[in-house]
N, C-alpha and C positions, 0 to 999 in steps of 0.2 A: 807678538804672534801667539795665538792660543794653541796649546798642545793638548793632546788627549790626556785627561786626568789619569786614566789607568797607567799610561806610560810614565807619567811624572811620579805617581805613587810607587810604581815598581822601582824606579831609579832611587827615589828618596828612601824607600825601605831598605834597599841594598846598602846604601851609604850609611844609614842609621845603624843597621845591623853590624857593619864593619866597625863603625865608631864605637859601638857598644862593646864588641869583643876586645878591641884595643884598650878601651877605658877600663873594662873589668879585669882583664888579665895581664896587660902590659903596664898600664899607667898606675893602677892601684898598688900602693906600697904594702909591704908585708905587715907593718904595724896596723894599718887600717883593716886589712883582710882578717887579721886575728882578733882585733879588739872591738870591732864595730857591733858585736852582739853582747858586749859586756854589760852587766848590771850589778847593782849592789848585792842582790841576792845570788847572782852567778858571776862573781868576779873572774877576770881573765888575767893570768900571769903571762906576761910577754917577756921573752928572752931576746935581747938585741943580738942579731947574728954576728955583728962585728965585735962589740964589747963584751958580749955574753952576760951583760947586766940584766937581772930580772926585776921587773916592775909589775905591780898588781893594779888593775884598772876596774872601776865600777861603772855605774850608770852614766855619770857626766862624761867620762872618757869614751865610753861606748857610743854615746850620741855624737860626740865631737868627731870621732873616727869615722862614723857612718856618714856624717855631714860632709867631712873632707872628701871621702871617697865619692859620694854622689855629686859633689861639685866638680871634681876632676873628671868623673865619668861623663857628666853632662857637657862639660867644656870640650872633652874629646869628641863627643858626638857632634857638637856644634861645628867644630873645626873640620872634621872629616866630611860631614854633610854639606857644610858651606863651601869648602874647596871643591868637593865633587860636583855639587850643583853648578858652581861657576864654570868648571871645566866642561860640563855637559850643556851649558847654555840655559840652565833653569834659573828663573828668577822666583824666589819664594817670598811671599809677602811677609814683612817683618813681624807683624802681629801673629800670623799663623806659625811662623818659626818659633816665636817666643812661647806661644801656647803649647806647641808640640814639645818643646824642651821642658816646659813646666810639667806636662804629663809624664815625660820620661823621668825627670828628677823626683817628683813626688812618689810615683809608683816604685821607683828603684829604692828610695829610702824606706818606704813602707815594707818592702820585701827583705831588704838587707839588714834591718835592725832586728836580728834573729835572737831575741832573748829566749832561752829555753823555757818552753811551756807557755810563753806569752807572745811569741812572734806571729805575725799575720800569716805567713805561709804555713807554719805548723798548725795553727788553728784551722785554716781553710782545709788543709790536708786531712785533719782529723774529722772535720764536719762532712767531708765529701767521701769518706771511706778510704782515703789515701794515706792515713796516718802510718800504717805499716811500711808503705813505700817510702814515705818521707824519712823514716828512721833507718831504712835499709842502707847498709854500708858494707856490702859483701858481694862476692861473685863478680867483682870488677864494676859494680854499680854503686852510685851514691844517689839515693833517691832525692834527698833535699837539694842537691846540685841540679838534678834534672828538672824538678818542679820549679826551682828558682829560674832556670833558663827558660822554661816554657812560659812562666809568668812574664819575664822580661820581653820575650819575643812577642807575646800577645799585646803588651802595652806599646812596644815599638811599632807594631802594626797600626794601633790606634793613633799614635803620635804621627806616623807618616801620613795617615789619612788627614789628620788635622793640618799638617804642613802643606798639603796640596791645595788647601783652600786659597783660591786666588792666585795660585802659581801659574806661571806661563814660561814660554821659552823666550830667549832674548832675540 
């Protein structure tokens, strides 16, 4: 049965958004959250909250932590969207689902690999006149967090549009 694409899009966007929030804030571990922007020029010292052991991490560890985070993030989105779509009786074409998850994964990695002065979001913010907002961390506001969230929400919208290609109800 063919459903209206706008309804499928809305359902998949809601599911993807939920999966994103869960993956970003509940599934991502503390190590990945702190180390994913590390580079050799801007190393990150991580203190294990259990052992209190301090370790220093550079580019290779930063890339690995960001990759691990993006894999668990995307897997969480896939699980939440897949289970939700099944519960709602939505059949997503496997190729469309894979393409949507690839969009989500790639754009998430690009944004979350925040090497100071070199990260994509910081560069975009500076080029669009939002550099001051990106650096704002006062008055209860964290500009880089909000710009990061807006980036992810925008790409989740694109990914949800991609996922609706060929989707139907069961």
